[in-house]
C-alpha positions in Angstrom: 0.0 -0.2 0.0 1.4 3.3 -0.9 1.1 6.6 1.3 1.5 10.1 -1.0 2.4 11.8 1.9 5.8 9.7 2.2 6.4 10.1 -1.3 6.6 13.8 -1.0 8.9 13.8 2.2 12.8 14.1 1.9 14.5 10.9 2.9 17.0 13.1 5.2 13.8 14.0 7.2 11.8 11.1 6.6 14.1 8.6 7.7 14.7 10.4 11.2 11.1 10.9 11.7 10.6 7.1 11.5 13.6 6.0 13.5 11.9 8.3 16.1 8.3 6.7 15.8 9.7 3.3 15.8 11.8 4.0 18.8 8.9 5.6 20.7 6.8 2.5 19.5 9.3 0.0 20.9 9.6 1.9 24.1 6.0 1.7 24.7 5.5 -2.1 23.7 8.4 -2.9 25.8 6.5 -0.9 28.8 3.3 -2.8 27.9 5.2 -6.2 28.0 6.6 -5.1 31.5 3.6 -4.1 32.9 1.7 -7.2 31.7 4.3 -9.4 33.5 4.8 -7.4 36.3 1.5 -8.5 38.1 2.0 -12.1 37.6 5.3 -11.8 38.8 4.5 -9.8 42.1 1.4 -11.8 42.8 3.5 -15.2 42.4 6.3 -13.8 44.4 4.1 -12.5 47.4 2.2 -16.0 47.4 5.7 -17.7 47.4 6.6 -15.0 50.4 3.3 -15.4 52.4 3.5 -19.2 52.0 7.0 -19.5 53.5 6.2 -16.8 56.5 2.6 -18.9 57.3 5.0 -22.3 57.3 7.5 -20.6 59.6 4.6 -19.0 62.0 2.8 -22.4 62.4 5.0 -24.2 64.9 5.7 -21.3 67.1 2.0 -20.6 67.6 1.4 -24.3 68.2 4.2 -24.0 70.7 3.0 -21.3 72.8 -0.5 -22.3 72.8 0.4 -26.0 74.2 3.1 -24.2 77.1 -0.3 -22.0 78.0 1.7 -18.8 77.6 -1.5 -16.7 75.9 0.5 -13.3 76.2 3.5 -14.6 74.1 0.8 -16.0 71.7 -0.8 -12.8 71.3 2.4 -11.2 71.0 3.5 -13.6 68.1 -0.2 -12.9 66.3 0.6 -9.1 66.9 3.9 -9.2 65.0 2.3 -11.6 62.4 -0.8 -9.2 61.9 1.3 -5.8 61.6 3.6 -7.2 59.1 3.5 -4.9 55.9 0.8 -4.9 53.2 -1.5 -7.2 56.3 -5.2 -6.0 56.1 -6.9 -8.7 58.2 -5.4 -11.3 60.5 -7.4 -13.6 62.8 -7.5 -16.8 64.6 -10.5 -19.0 64.9 -11.1 -21.8 67.1 -12.4 -25.1 65.8 -16.2 -24.0 65.7 -14.8 -20.8 63.3 -15.6 -18.3 66.6 -12.9 -15.6 66.4 -10.2 -16.2 69.1 -7.9 -13.5 68.2 -7.7 -10.6 65.7 -6.4 -6.7 64.9 -9.8 -5.6 65.4 -11.9 -4.6 68.4 -14.6 -7.6 67.7 -15.3 -9.4 70.8 -13.8 -13.2 71.3 -16.6 -15.7 70.0 -17.8 -13.6 67.2 -18.8 -15.9 64.3 -16.7 -16.1 60.7 -19.2 -13.6 58.6 -19.0 -10.5 56.4 -18.5 -8.0 58.9 -15.6 -10.1 60.2 -13.3 -9.0 57.2 -14.7 -5.7 56.2 -18.3 -6.6 54.6 -16.2 -8.0 51.5 -18.5 -11.0 50.6 -16.2 -12.4 48.0 -12.9 -12.3 50.3 -15.5 -14.2 53.1 -16.5 -16.6 50.8 -13.1 -17.3 50.1 -11.9 -17.7 53.6 -15.2 -19.8 54.3 -13.9 -22.2 51.4 -10.4 -22.8 52.9 -11.7 -23.3 56.2 -14.5 -25.5 55.4 -11.6 -27.8 53.7 -10.0 -28.1 57.5 -6.7 -28.9 55.7 -3.2 -28.8 57.7 -1.8 -27.6 54.5 -1.0 -24.2 54.0 -2.7 -22.8 51.0 -2.6 -18.9 49.5 -5.2 -17.9 47.2 -5.6 -14.6 45.2 -9.1 -12.7 45.3 -10.1 -12.5 41.7 -10.1 -9.1 40.1 -8.2 -7.6 42.9 -4.4 -7.4 44.5 -5.7 -9.3 47.7 -4.0 -12.5 48.9 -5.6 -14.6 51.7 -3.2 -16.9 53.3 -4.6 -19.7 55.4 -2.8 -22.2 57.9 -4.3 -25.1 60.2 -3.4 -24.8 63.8 -3.7 -27.5 66.7 -6.5 -25.3 68.3 -8.0 -23.5 65.3 -7.2 -22.0 62.5 -5.2 -18.6 61.1 -6.5 -16.7 58.2 -3.9 -14.0 57.2 -5.1 -11.1 54.3 -2.7 -9.0 52.4 -3.4 -6.3 49.9 -0.4 -6.0 47.1 -1.7 -2.7 46.0 1.1 -0.4 47.8 3.3 -3.0 46.2 2.3 -2.7 42.7 2.0 0.7 42.8 5.9 0.7 44.1 6.9 -1.6 41.3 4.8 0.3 38.5 6.7 3.4 39.5 9.9 1.6 39.1 8.7 0.5 35.4 7.8 3.9 34.5 10.9 5.5 35.5 12.8 2.4 33.8 10.4 3.0 30.6 11.4 6.6 30.4 15.0 5.9 30.6 14.5 3.3 27.8 12.7 6.2 25.9 15.5 8.5 26.5 18.1 6.0 25.2 15.9 4.7 22.4 15.4 8.2 21.1 19.3 9.2 21.5 20.0 6.0 19.7 17.6 6.8 16.9 19.2 10.4 16.9 22.5 9.2 16.5 21.5 6.5 14.0 19.8 9.2 12.1 22.9 11.7 12.1 24.7 8.4 11.0 22.7 7.9 8.1 22.9 11.5 7.2 26.7 11.2 6.9 26.9 8.0 5.6 24.0 7.7 3.4 22.0 11.0 2.9 24.8 13.2 2.2 26.4 11.0 -0.5 23.0 10.3 -2.2 22.9 14.5 -2.4 26.2 14.0 -4.0 24.8 11.4 -6.4 21.8 13.8 -7.2 23.6 16.9 -7.3 26.1 14.8 -10.1 23.0 13.0 -12.0 21.5 16.7 -12.0 24.8 18.2 -13.6 24.9 15.0 -16.2 21.0 15.8 -16.9 21.9 19.5 -17.5 24.8 18.7 -20.1 27.8 18.6 -18.1 29.1 15.1 -18.9 32.4 15.9 -17.2 30.6 15.8 -13.8 31.7 12.6 -11.8 31.0 11.4 -8.0 33.7 11.4 -5.8 32.4 8.6 -3.8 34.9 5.7 -2.5 34.3 2.7 -0.6 32.9 -0.8 -1.5 29.1 -0.3 -0.3 26.1 -0.2 -2.4 26.3 4.2 -2.7 30.1 3.8 -3.9 28.8 1.2 -6.5 25.9 3.5 -7.5 28.6 6.3 -7.9 30.9 4.1 -9.8 28.1 3.1 -12.3 27.0 7.1 -12.8 30.7 7.3 -13.8 30.5 4.6 -16.2 27.4 6.1 -17.5 28.7 9.7 -17.8 32.0 8.1 -19.8 29.8 6.2 -22.0 27.7 8.8 -22.8 30.7 11.4 -23.3 32.1 9.1 -25.5 28.4 8.5 -27.6 28.0 12.2 -27.8 31.6 12.6 -29.1 30.9 10.2 -31.7 27.6 11.4 -32.2 29.2 15.1 -32.9 31.9 13.4 -35.1 28.9 12.0 -37.5 26.9 14.9 -37.6 30.1 16.5 -38.3 30.8 14.0 -41.0 27.1 14.4 -42.4 27.3 18.3 -42.2 30.3 18.1 -44.5 29.5 15.2 -46.5 27.3 15.9 -50.1 24.5 14.1 -48.5 21.4 15.6 -46.9 19.9 13.9 -44.1 16.1 14.4 -43.1 13.7 13.3 -40.5 10.1 13.8 -41.2 7.1 13.5 -39.0 4.3 11.6 -40.7 1.9 14.6 -40.8 0.6 16.9 -43.7 3.0 18.5 -45.4 6.0 16.2 -43.7 7.3 18.7 -41.2 10.9 18.5 -40.2 12.2 17.2 -37.1 15.8 17.4 -38.3 18.0 18.2 -41.1 21.7 17.9 -41.7 23.5 21.5 -42.5 24.7 20.1 -45.4 21.1 21.4 -47.1 22.9 24.6 -47.4 24.5 23.1 -50.8 21.0 23.2 -52.3 20.8 26.8 -51.1 18.4 26.7 -48.1 19.3 26.9 -44.4 18.0 24.4 -41.7 16.4 27.3 -39.8 13.9 27.3 -43.4 12.8 23.5 -42.9 12.9 23.8 -38.8 10.5 26.5 -38.4 8.2 25.5 -41.5 8.9 28.0 -43.6 9.8 25.6 -46.3 8.1 22.3 -46.5 10.2 19.5 -48.5 7.4 18.4 -50.8 7.7 22.0 -52.2 11.2 21.2 -53.2 10.1 18.4 -55.6 10.0 18.9 -59.2 6.4 19.7 -60.5 6.9 16.8 -62.9 7.9 14.2 -60.4 5.6 15.1 -57.4 2.4 13.3 -58.2 4.4 10.3 -58.6 6.3 10.7 -55.7 3.3 11.5 -53.6 1.6 8.1 -55.0 4.5 6.3 -54.1 5.0 7.3 -50.8 1.2 6.9 -50.1 1.4 3.3 -51.0 4.7 2.5 -49.0 3.1 4.0 -46.0 0.2 1.8 -46.1 1.4 -1.4 -47.6 5.5 -1.4 -47.2 8.4 -2.3 -47.6 9.5 0.0 -44.6 12.9 0.6 -46.6 12.8 1.6 -50.1 14.4 4.0 -52.6 13.5 6.8 -54.9 14.9 8.9 -57.6 13.4 12.4 -58.4 14.4 16.3 -59.2 14.4 18.8 -56.8 14.6 22.7 -57.5 17.4 24.5 -55.5 16.9 27.9 -54.2 18.5 29.4 -57.2 16.2 27.5 -59.6 18.8 24.6 -60.5 17.4 21.3 -60.8 19.2 18.4 -59.4 18.6 14.6 -59.6 18.6 12.9 -56.2 18.6 9.7 -54.8 16.5 9.2 -51.8 16.7 6.2 -49.5 14.0 6.4 -46.8 13.0 3.9 -44.0 9.8 4.3 -41.9 9.9 3.8 -37.9 6.0 2.5 -37.2 4.4 2.7 -33.7 3.0 -0.2 -31.6 -0.3 0.2 -33.8 1.8 -0.3 -37.3 1.2 3.4 -38.3 4.3 5.3 -39.4 5.1 7.9 -37.0 8.9 9.0 -38.2 10.3 8.9 -41.9 14.4 9.0 -42.1 15.9 9.8 -45.3 19.4 10.0 -46.8 19.1 12.1 -50.1 22.3 12.0 -52.4 23.1 14.3 -55.2 23.3 11.9 -58.5 23.1 14.9 -60.9 26.8 14.0 -62.2 25.5 10.2 -62.3 22.5 11.0 -64.3 24.2 13.0 -66.8 27.1 10.3 -66.8 24.3 7.6 -67.6 23.1 9.8 -70.2 26.2 10.4 -71.7 26.8 6.2 -71.6 23.4 5.9 -73.2 24.4 8.0 -76.2 27.6 7.0 -76.2 26.2 3.2 -76.5 23.9 4.2 -78.9 26.9 5.5 -81.1 28.6 2.2 -80.5 25.6 -0.1 -81.4 25.4 2.2 -84.7 29.4 1.5 -85.0 29.2 -2.1 -84.0 26.4 -2.7 -86.6 28.5 -0.7 -89.3 31.3 -2.7 -88.5 29.5 -5.9 -88.4 28.2 -5.3 -91.8 31.4 -4.3 -93.0 32.8 -7.6 -91.5 30.0 -9.7 -93.0 31.1 -7.8 -96.6 34.6 -8.7 -96.1 33.9 -12.0 -95.2 31.7 -12.6 -98.1 34.5 -10.9 -100.3 36.8 -13.2 -98.7 34.7 -16.3 -99.1 34.6 -14.9 -103.1 38.4 -14.6 -103.3 39.1 -17.6 -101.3 36.9 -19.6 -103.9 38.7 -17.8 -106.9 42.3 -18.5 -105.8 41.1 -21.9 -104.8 39.4 -22.5 -108.4 42.3 -20.2 -110.1 45.4 -22.1 -108.4 43.9 -25.5 -108.7 43.0 -25.3 -112.3 46.8 -24.7 -113.6 48.0 -27.4 -111.0 45.4 -30.0 -112.5 47.2 -29.3 -116.0 50.6 -29.5 -114.8 49.6 -32.6 -112.8 47.9 -33.7 -115.9 50.3 -33.0 -118.5 53.4 -34.3 -116.3 51.3 -37.6 -116.2 50.8 -38.2 -119.7 54.3 -37.1 -120.7 55.4 -39.8 -118.0 53.2 -42.4 -119.7 54.0 -41.4 -123.7 57.7 -40.7 -123.2 58.8 -42.9 -120.2 61.0 -44.9 -122.7 62.5 -41.7 -124.4 63.2 -40.1 -120.9 66.3 -41.1 -118.8 66.3 -41.5 -115.1 67.2 -37.9 -114.8 64.3 -36.9 -116.8 62.0 -39.2 -115.0 62.9 -37.8 -111.4 62.4 -34.4 -112.8 58.9 -35.3 -113.4 58.4 -36.9 -110.1 59.5 -34.2 -108.4 57.1 -32.0 -110.7 54.3 -34.0 -109.6 55.2 -34.2 -105.8 55.5 -30.4 -106.1 52.3 -30.0 -107.4 50.9 -32.6 -104.5 52.1 -30.6 -101.8 51.2 -27.3 -103.6 47.4 -28.8 -103.5 47.6 -30.1 -99.8 48.5 -26.5 -99.2 46.0 -24.5 -100.7 43.4 -27.1 -99.0 45.1 -26.4 -95.7 45.2 -22.5 -96.2 41.5 -22.9 -97.2 40.4 -25.2 -94.1 42.2 -22.6 -91.8 40.5 -19.6 -93.1 37.0 -21.5 -93.2 37.6 -22.5 -89.4 37.0 -18.9 -88.2 33.5 -18.4 -90.4 32.3 -21.7 -89.6 29.6 -21.4 -86.9 30.0 -23.8 -84.2 27.2 -26.6 -83.9 27.4 -28.1 -80.5 25.9 -31.3 -79.1 26.5 -33.9 -76.7 28.2 -37.2 -77.6 30.3 -39.9 -76.0 34.2 -39.1 -76.4 35.2 -42.8 -76.1 32.9 -44.1 -78.7 33.5 -40.7 -81.3 37.6 -41.3 -81.1 37.1 -45.3 -81.4 35.3 -44.6 -84.7 37.6 -41.8 -85.6 40.8 -43.9 -85.5 39.3 -46.6 -87.5 38.1 -44.6 -90.2 41.4 -42.9 -90.5 43.2 -46.2 -90.7 41.1 -47.4 -93.4 41.6 -44.1 -95.3 45.6 -44.2 -94.6 46.6 -47.5 -93.4 49.5 -48.1 -91.4 50.1 -51.6 -90.7 53.1 -51.5 -88.6 51.6 -49.0 -86.1 49.9 -49.9 -82.9 47.4 -47.7 -81.3 45.8 -48.4 -77.9 42.8 -46.5 -76.8 42.1 -46.2 -73.1 39.2 -43.4 -72.6 36.5 -43.8 -69.9 33.0 -43.3 -70.9 32.2 -39.5 -70.7 29.4 -37.3 -72.3 31.0 -33.7 -73.9 29.1 -30.8 -75.1 31.4 -30.1 -78.4 31.1 -29.4 -82.1 31.8 -32.8 -83.4 33.2 -31.5 -86.7 36.1 -29.2 -84.7 36.6 -32.3 -82.3 37.0 -34.4 -85.4 39.3 -31.9 -87.1 41.8 -31.7 -83.8 42.0 -35.7 -83.7 42.6 -36.2 -87.1 45.7 -33.8 -87.1 47.1 -34.8 -83.9 46.4 -38.9 -84.9 48.0 -38.0 -88.2 50.8 -36.0 -86.6 51.4 -38.9 -84.2 51.9 -41.6 -86.9 54.1 -39.3 -89.4 56.8 -38.6 -87.1 56.3 -42.4 -85.7 56.7 -44.0 -88.8 60.7 -44.5 -88.9 60.5 -46.6 -85.8 60.5 -50.4 -86.2 57.4 -50.6 -83.9 55.2 -47.2 -84.2 53.2 -46.9 -81.4 50.5 -44.3 -80.6 48.5 -44.5 -76.9 45.4 -42.6 -76.9 44.0 -42.0 -72.9 41.6 -40.0 -71.2 41.0 -39.0 -67.6 38.0 -36.9 -65.8 39.3 -34.3 -63.4 36.9 -32.0 -60.9 36.1 -29.6 -63.9 37.6 -30.9 -67.0 38.0 -33.8 -69.6 42.0 -34.4 -70.2 42.6 -36.2 -73.5 46.4 -37.4 -74.2 47.9 -38.8 -77.3 51.5 -40.3 -77.0 53.8 -41.5 -79.5 57.0 -42.9 -79.7 58.1 -40.9 -82.4 61.3 -38.4 -82.9 60.2 -36.1 -80.5 61.2 -32.2 -80.3 63.1 -29.8 -78.1 60.9 -27.9 -75.7 62.4 -24.4 -76.2 60.2 -24.9 -79.7 57.3 -25.3 -77.9 55.2 -22.4 -79.0 56.6 -22.8 -82.5 55.0 -26.0 -83.5 51.7 -24.4 -83.1 52.5 -21.5 -85.4 51.5 -21.9 -89.2 54.0 -22.5 -91.6 56.5 -23.6 -88.8 58.1 -26.8 -89.0 60.8 -28.4 -86.7 62.1 -31.0 -89.7 62.9 -30.9 -93.2 60.0 -31.5 -95.7 62.5 -34.3 -97.0 62.3 -36.2 -94.0 58.8 -35.8 -92.9 56.4 -34.4 -95.3 53.6 -31.8 -94.5 52.6 -28.0 -95.0 52.9 -26.9 -91.3 49.4 -25.9 -91.0 48.2 -29.0 -89.2 49.0 -28.4 -85.4 47.9 -24.4 -86.1 44.5 -25.5 -87.1 44.5 -27.8 -84.0 45.3 -25.0 -81.6 42.8 -22.8 -83.6 40.0 -25.2 -83.2 40.8 -25.5 -79.4 40.3 -22.1 -78.6 36.9 -21.6 -80.6 35.7 -25.0 -78.5 36.9 -23.4 -75.3 39.4 -26.0 -74.9 43.5 -25.9 -74.4 46.2 -27.9 -75.9 49.8 -28.3 -75.0 52.8 -30.6 -75.9 55.6 -32.3 -74.1 58.4 -34.0 -75.5 62.3 -34.6 -75.7 64.4 -35.2 -78.7 64.3 -38.8 -79.7 61.5 -40.0 -76.9 58.4 -38.9 -78.9 55.7 -36.5 -78.2 52.9 -36.0 -75.7 49.9 -34.2 -76.9 47.3 -32.9 -73.9 43.9 -31.5 -75.1 41.7 -30.2 -72.4 37.6 -29.6 -72.2 35.5 -28.1 -70.2 32.8 -30.9 -68.4 
């Protein structure tokens, strides 16, 4: 339960007051506890005292009575009756008639209310004790009073003593009141000392903490609490100092970031989601547009009015859609009008902050000037248009040149082959018709002429193949390399038998997506090359093997021919480059150039490894 007034009283006042109240309540509680126990203690103590006293008096009274010394007996009774707190004392005979008493009543008066002061309750208790006729000593308290009745049986009668404990109780109550007063003073002094200690040890420190927090709240982040120790207040002070350090660092970072933003070309906005988009914050970089921060903060300029009139409808429609349907992070490009009426293209990167109901409360935006980028894009589009036009013109020119080259190639092929066919034909006729008239030297000349014509014819065919390979479109399809190579080798050996050559094929099944004609061209030339340079071996051998790696298919063709020096590696793939004399190994020097060109067009690679006299290894690699 909260008590409002307690929340309005300062702790340094409330704590001493509460301590004083607690001290007073404790004193009163202690007083009540002592008073409640005092009556029980006094009555119990006096009952024991009276019982012991009566026990001591019983034997002397009996002895005096037996000795017949009545005067001494009366003296002893008088001493007993005048004892402190005794109000009534009398001796009764066996018939309950008065023998001795403190009053002026005559002997022989029977026991009755008048005997003990018209106290009916006291009479009834005394009578009940007498009726017991007990030899025991008994002491009873009169209910609801501070009186005790003591009874003792004598040899000649009964002794009854009545004591009133009121004076005794008054004495003890006075003592308890004095003790309570002392305790109260002690408790109040202790409460005051505790309050002073709390003020020194707690409230003065708490005031220092409050003062420090007030300074920090007012912006003085250099304020610190100088409270030492290991108690809760010192821990609070250390936490406040740590908080101030973090706030100071955060403020420094914020100032640094704000400085960067203000010096950057971007403009940062914070808008309220209200008509006209009133501005909560705008960076000083808005000055680059010719406006001041105050223009927006005071509402003299609304951001929507800066948007180019031709873009306003589109932007308003898009923003309305985003506010209702999201997303909460989007980008827009539009034009704004500067104070000097210049138009700028901007890239507005916006994100929305929604409340608990899902409604947009705040809009943040980072606006970047992209005018130069737009100009560059326009320039690039213009250049692309020009480039496309030029590419189209060059493509048309290239197609025309290819057509002319095709016509020229056909013309050259036809014009060159016709005389060669004539030379070859006449040489053959001359050999057949006039063979008997020619000596060995003449026949040799004719054979050389026909060999030269054949080489020239082959060179023309190779050159035509080299020129066509660039113009021919690739027609890729999937095929099994293993089966393809086996069929190709069989066909090549049928067309050009090599009975002494041993060709082994070890290719795992593998599907490749290649141009079959291009692949066949490569394999024919490499196989022909291997057989040609191995023909002089006693047992020509060609091994074709394949393997699959993670990303490529590798095909290797190895022979046991003459080989070559690796320093000429690059030359063997160049057109018309030969490493051996034509007389030793025939050829035009175009075959391996065709291989490299075809591999490049199919996206593959070719290389060779060799040593003179140890054969050659050609490695073909294709993408899977």
